[in-house]
Every structure is written in C-alpha cells, then in structure tokens.
C-alpha positions in Angstrom: -0.6 24.1 -10.0 1.2 21.6 -12.1 4.8 22.3 -12.9 7.1 20.9 -15.6 10.2 19.1 -14.5 12.3 22.1 -15.5 10.1 24.5 -13.7 10.3 22.4 -10.5 14.1 22.2 -10.8 14.3 26.0 -11.3 12.1 26.7 -8.3 14.1 24.2 -6.1 17.4 25.9 -7.2 15.9 29.4 -6.4 14.8 28.3 -2.9 18.2 26.9 -2.3 19.8 30.1 -3.4 17.5 32.1 -1.1 18.7 29.8 1.7 22.3 30.6 0.9 21.6 34.3 0.7 19.8 34.2 4.1 22.8 32.5 5.6 25.1 35.2 4.2 22.8 37.9 5.7 23.0 36.1 9.0 26.8 36.3 9.0 26.7 39.9 7.8 24.3 40.9 10.6 26.2 39.1 13.2 29.2 41.2 12.4 27.0 44.3 13.0 25.6 42.8 16.3 21.9 42.7 15.1 21.1 39.4 16.9 17.3 39.4 16.4 17.9 39.8 12.7 20.5 37.1 12.8 17.9 34.7 14.4 15.5 35.7 11.7 18.0 35.0 8.9 19.1 31.7 10.4 15.5 30.6 10.5 14.8 31.7 6.9 18.0 29.8 5.7 16.5 26.6 7.1 13.0 27.5 5.9 14.0 28.1 2.3 16.1 24.9 2.2 13.4 22.8 3.8 10.9 24.4 1.4 13.1 23.3 -1.5 13.2 19.8 0.0 9.4 19.6 0.3 9.1 20.7 -3.3 11.6 18.1 -4.4 9.7 15.3 -2.5 6.3 16.5 -3.7 5.1 17.5 -0.2 2.9 20.5 0.3 2.8 22.5 3.5 0.5 25.5 4.3 2.4 27.3 7.0 5.8 27.7 8.6 4.8 25.6 11.5 3.4 23.0 9.1 6.7 22.8 7.3 8.6 22.2 10.6 6.0 19.5 11.6 6.5 17.7 8.3 10.2 17.7 8.8 9.6 15.7 11.9 6.9 13.5 10.5 8.5 12.7 7.2 12.2 12.9 7.8 13.0 12.3 11.5 10.5 9.4 11.7 12.4 7.6 8.8 15.9 8.4 10.2 16.8 10.9 7.5 17.1 13.7 10.0 17.7 13.6 13.8 15.4 14.7 16.5 18.0 17.4 17.3 17.7 18.7 13.7 13.9 19.0 14.0 14.3 20.7 17.4 16.7 23.2 15.9 14.3 24.0 13.1 11.5 24.5 15.7 13.7 26.5 18.0 14.7 28.8 15.1 11.0 29.3 14.1 10.2 30.2 17.7 13.2 32.6 17.9 12.2 34.3 14.7 8.7 34.8 15.9 9.8 36.1 19.3 12.4 38.4 17.8 10.0 39.7 15.1 6.8 40.1 17.1 7.5 40.4 20.8 7.6 43.9 22.3 10.5 45.0 24.3 12.6 42.0 23.4 15.9 41.5 21.5 18.0 38.4 21.1 21.6 38.6 22.4 24.8 37.2 20.9 25.0 34.4 23.5 21.6 33.2 22.5 22.1 33.2 18.7 25.8 32.9 17.9 26.1 29.2 19.0 23.4 28.3 16.5 25.5 29.0 13.4 27.4 25.7 13.2 24.2 23.7 14.0 22.3 25.6 11.4 25.0 25.1 8.8 25.0 21.3 9.6 21.3 21.1 9.2 21.4 23.0 5.9 24.0 20.5 4.7 21.8 17.6 5.6 18.8 19.2 3.9 20.9 19.9 0.8 22.0 16.3 0.8 18.4 15.1 1.0 17.5 17.3 -2.0 20.4 15.9 -4.0 19.4 12.3 -2.9 22.7 11.8 -1.1 21.3 10.7 2.3 
C-alpha cells in the first residue's frame, strides 16, 4: 500500500499517540497493582513507538518479534540505540507474552516497577530517532 506523505505523517503521529496512551495506562494500572497488565502496557508503549519509527524509516516488519529484531539489526548495529535498549525491548516482549499467555502466572511489582524509567528512556530515544534528533 502506497501512502501519501501526509498519510504517513498522520499514521506516525497516531502510533506515537498510542504509545503515549499505553504508557499512561501502565502508570494507571501500577497504581492499582495490576502488574501483568503494566508489563503488557510497557511493551505496547515501546511497540507502538518502534512501529512509528519503522514507518518513518520505511522499514516493514511482519511480527512483534520481527520488529524487535529489526531494532537490533538496524538501530543498535549503527549505534543509534544501545544493546541495553534492544534487550529491554526484547525483555518487555517476553514479559508481555508470559503475562498474557502463561497459566498460573502473574508479574509482581518488584519485576515490573523498575522498568518504568528504562522504558521511558527508550521511548525518548525512539521519539528522537523519529524526529531525526539522534
């Protein structure tokens, strides 16, 4: 599907907004103690922002794991993100899958709460890459 420049900008802005909303939902659910849901929302905050970045750079991915892989291949390799950034994205994907799909399992505060500042830092880096600031 070919998009006009304006359509692409609109979709990028929408995905960034979804990222911001997911981060707000993570904070809201943390106050309620819903830690598996917090892990889910932290992951989706990163996913939506990274998805906006991929669209901005003209990179297509076909899966969540593929998106995380491309972050490493295209952005860590060239020094635009750190290995720790890619590891965090991968960890959040794994946490989301575990929290969403594993039976008899729930994330706890001590597992998830420390990821807030790291996630916010990664989101800031991704936002900078979208804006061409890096």
